[in-house]
RODRENMAR-455338 format. One line per 3 residues: for each residue x, y, z of C-alpha. Coordinates in pm, whole numbers. Layout:
! RODRENMAR-455338
X/Y/Z ~ ... .
//
This chain:
! RODRENMAR-455338
-17/-1/-38 ~ 131/345/-57 ~ 184/580/160 .
-22/905/146 ~ 70/1249/144 ~ -152/1342/417 .
9/1040/651 ~ 283/1189/639 ~ 193/1547/735 .
27/1400/1030 ~ 400/1234/1117 ~ 588/1592/1042 .
344/1780/1281 ~ 374/1535/1617 ~ 752/1448/1512 .
846/1865/1479 ~ 634/1894/1814 ~ 720/1630/2033 .
415/1476/2103 ~ 4/1419/2042 ~ -153/1634/2237 .
37/1967/2104 ~ 8/1852/1784 ~ -395/1893/1840 .
-417/2247/1800 ~ -220/2220/1416 ~ -414/1931/1287 .
-757/2036/1449 ~ -743/1630/1548 ~ -789/1481/1865 .
-504/1255/2042 ~ -646/971/2046 ~ -693/991/1604 .
-353/1095/1601 ~ -244/847/1769 ~ -420/565/1563 .
-305/748/1239 ~ 76/700/1453 ~ 0/380/1491 .
-110/269/1111 ~ 167/459/989 ~ 395/215/1190 .
255/-56/1115 ~ 240/24/732 ~ 657/140/733 .
692/-208/952 ~ 897/-5/1216 ~ 820/190/1539 .
872/523/1433 ~ 842/693/1786 ~ 917/568/2132 .
649/727/2353 ~ 717/861/2688 ~ 540/1057/2939 .
688/1380/2826 ~ 629/1348/2459 ~ 739/1125/2142 .
1136/1076/2062 ~ 1203/956/1718 ~ 1359/651/1671 .
1629/602/1443 ~ 1413/521/1171 ~ 1197/812/1283 .
1442/998/1196 ~ 1484/858/858 ~ 1127/931/741 .
1163/1294/868 ~ 1402/1335/639 ~ 1228/1173/332 .
927/1367/455 ~ 1092/1688/474 ~ 1194/1632/122 .
819/1534/-5 ~ 661/1846/202 ~ 908/2034/30 .
777/1930/-328 ~ 454/1924/-226 ~ 471/2303/-121 .
646/2383/-467 ~ 338/2258/-646 ~ 92/2428/-438 .
304/2752/-541 ~ 268/2675/-915 ~ -125/2611/-884 .
-142/2878/-687 ~ 68/3170/-829 ~ 420/3343/-743 .
390/3318/-402 ~ 725/3328/-287 ~ 920/3010/-159 .
1060/3134/165 ~ 831/3044/509 ~ 916/3207/772 .
768/3045/1088 ~ 711/3188/1420 ~ 594/3061/1733 .
464/3174/2058 ~ 173/3180/2368 ~ -160/3188/2256 .
-147/3602/2415 ~ 147/3667/2236 ~ 58/3526/1934 .
-232/3709/1886 ~ -79/4005/2008 ~ 173/3968/1688 .
-174/3870/1480 ~ -302/4234/1542 ~ 50/4426/1468 .
84/4168/1173 ~ 125/4512/940 ~ 445/4631/1153 .
641/4296/1057 ~ 543/4173/724 ~ 458/4329/452 .
347/4118/49 ~ 680/4330/-42 ~ 902/4139/150 .
913/3835/-53 ~ 796/3568/207 ~ 534/3419/404 .
437/3408/766 ~ 319/3099/974 ~ 202/3162/1311 .
280/2868/1533 ~ 46/2885/1851 ~ 105/2657/2118 .
172/2652/2524 ~ 470/2432/2428 ~ 796/2536/2345 .
830/2415/1969 ~ 1152/2308/1841 ~ 1309/2513/1665 .
1612/2301/1648 ~ 1454/2050/1403 ~ 1302/2358/1194 .
968/2326/1364 ~ 983/2689/1371 ~ 1253/2940/1231 .
1170/3206/1490 ~ 1011/3153/1867 ~ 867/3407/2146 .
962/3280/2500 ~ 957/3414/2829 ~ 1321/3234/2914 .
1703/3251/2751 ~ 1765/2946/2498 ~ 2018/2770/2721 .
2048/2450/2358 ~ 2375/2576/2166 ~ 2221/2555/1805 .
2013/2880/1960 ~ 2046/3224/1999 ~ 1859/3484/2189 .
1840/3840/2215 ~ 1615/3996/2497 ~ 1292/4240/2389 .
1176/4334/2759 ~ 956/4134/3026 ~ 598/4092/3109 .
415/4147/3333 ~ 127/3939/3519 ~ -151/4077/3702 .
-570/3990/3872 ~ -848/4111/3617 ~ -1221/4116/3715 .
-1461/4197/3471 ~ -1617/4565/3491 ~ -1970/4467/3672 .
-1958/4276/4051 ~ -2127/4007/3909 ~ -2204/3645/3988 .
-1865/3546/4063 ~ -1693/3819/4100 ~ -1900/3948/4362 .
-1794/3635/4553 ~ -1445/3685/4553 ~ -1452/3386/4326 .
-1151/3283/4078 ~ -1214/3154/3704 ~ -904/2829/3623 .
-796/2709/3281 ~ -760/2315/3236 ~ -609/2118/2961 .
-250/2183/2829 ~ -288/2579/2943 ~ -305/2487/3321 .
101/2416/3310 ~ 173/2736/3239 ~ 322/2947/3575 .
33/3203/3552 ~ -186/2880/3597 ~ 42/2654/3850 .
52/3001/4033 ~ -370/3055/4068 ~ -431/2671/4146 .
-191/2755/4431 ~ -277/3054/4598 ~ -664/3034/4545 .
-702/2657/4455 ~ -967/2594/4633 ~ -1150/2967/4509 .
-1147/2850/4168 ~ -1581/2785/4041 ~ -1509/2776/3734 .
-1232/2687/3448 ~ -1197/2724/3075 ~ -954/2487/2854 .
-746/2759/2711 ~ -683/3137/2789 ~ -944/3277/2568 .
-1251/3149/2701 ~ -1047/3211/3048 ~ -1051/3569/2938 .
-1451/3565/2803 ~ -1530/3394/3159 ~ -1396/3648/3317 .
-1523/3940/3121 ~ -1876/3793/3156 ~ -1888/3783/3550 .
-1791/3449/3635 ~ -1472/3556/3899 ~ -1155/3701/3873 .
-814/3555/3715 ~ -490/3644/3631 ~ -369/3748/3298 .
-86/3913/3098 ~ -108/4293/3179 ~ -46/4367/2738 .
-385/4129/2789 ~ -556/4272/3037 ~ -443/4639/3036 .
-574/4641/2649 ~ -883/4510/2695 ~ -1160/4715/2755 .
-1395/4441/2934 ~ -1161/4378/3253 ~ -966/4568/3493 .
-682/4504/3694 ~ -778/4474/4051 ~ -414/4452/4184 .
-53/4518/4129 ~ 145/4304/3897 ~ 281/4013/4060 .
676/3994/4070 ~ 692/3608/4077 ~ 461/3594/3783 .
722/3875/3604 ~ 913/3718/3283 ~ 1138/3810/3046 .
1121/3819/2711 ~ 1368/3679/2437 ~ 1325/3619/2035 .
1461/3324/1957 ~ 1628/3199/1623 ~ 1898/2892/1493 .
2183/2974/1533 ~ 2319/2889/1188 ~ 2027/3080/1073 .
2004/3409/1277 ~ 2203/3624/993 ~ 1975/3500/736 .
1876/3861/579 ~ 1468/3761/531 ~ 1475/3602/894 .
1618/3868/1032 ~ 1400/4120/876 ~ 1114/3955/1052 .
1327/3918/1371 ~ 1434/4266/1370 ~ 1001/4343/1390 .
902/4141/1603 ~ 1191/4274/1862 ~ 1118/4623/1768 .
794/4595/1768 ~ 789/4472/2185 ~ 1051/4708/2227 .
814/4937/2113 ~ 509/4832/2328 ~ 713/4732/2683 .
507/5031/2884 ~ 265/4766/2810 ~ 413/4518/2868 .
529/4565/3204 ~ 229/4625/3347 ~ 336/5015/3351 .
-40/5234/3427 ~ -184/5321/3688 ~ -424/5056/3833 .
-788/5237/3731 .
//
């Protein structure tokens, strides 16, 4: 039986993101469905492609070989798509970031990309760290200095976090209750802090950051947001000063070998400039309303 491109594309997503959970956001398939598709591909190849671990999926030697070959197929398929659709540029710059930062970049896309740049931009939105070393992304916006020797990074500022409520003291807010997050979002530092300090007062939970914001805006309770998120939403009001232990750095990370690529550096420079220009917002430097 011939290997089909759709199966290879799913394999690439799982391999690059290191597991099923991380790949669900890109593939829009459930972890169970992805697991079945990967297992079926392994049976078709006749060898295990991954070592299953609690921390994720690690490629076997056969998986590494298939990854290289699948990337060749991917390049050919992309070239075919470009030929069919017209003269879109060949170079794709993938930018990975968490949900809030990705939304901020999206809102300012005109400041980091124009049609005259000769590139295409893809946003890789995930709470997990995308493997730039394996080229799952070209640029990462991270909260920590990169420690891998093959990565280069520059600090673009800091990000403050604070507690916010909706503007009308109704329902959970009036009772002093909190809105938490479940699923992948529960792993981030602000979610862990909220659970540790106010876990007994969490009455409602959402399974992603954006649903938590909607719940807070609707009056379901208080929650923690980055200040650049909470202070930009007219439906929310900050109720306390930023939480010192949740302040994080912000780093623009690229692969060491590609950091001097003119096109990639142009996008990275623009992202860094965008973040620096909005540092008062990111640092939460405004009066409490």
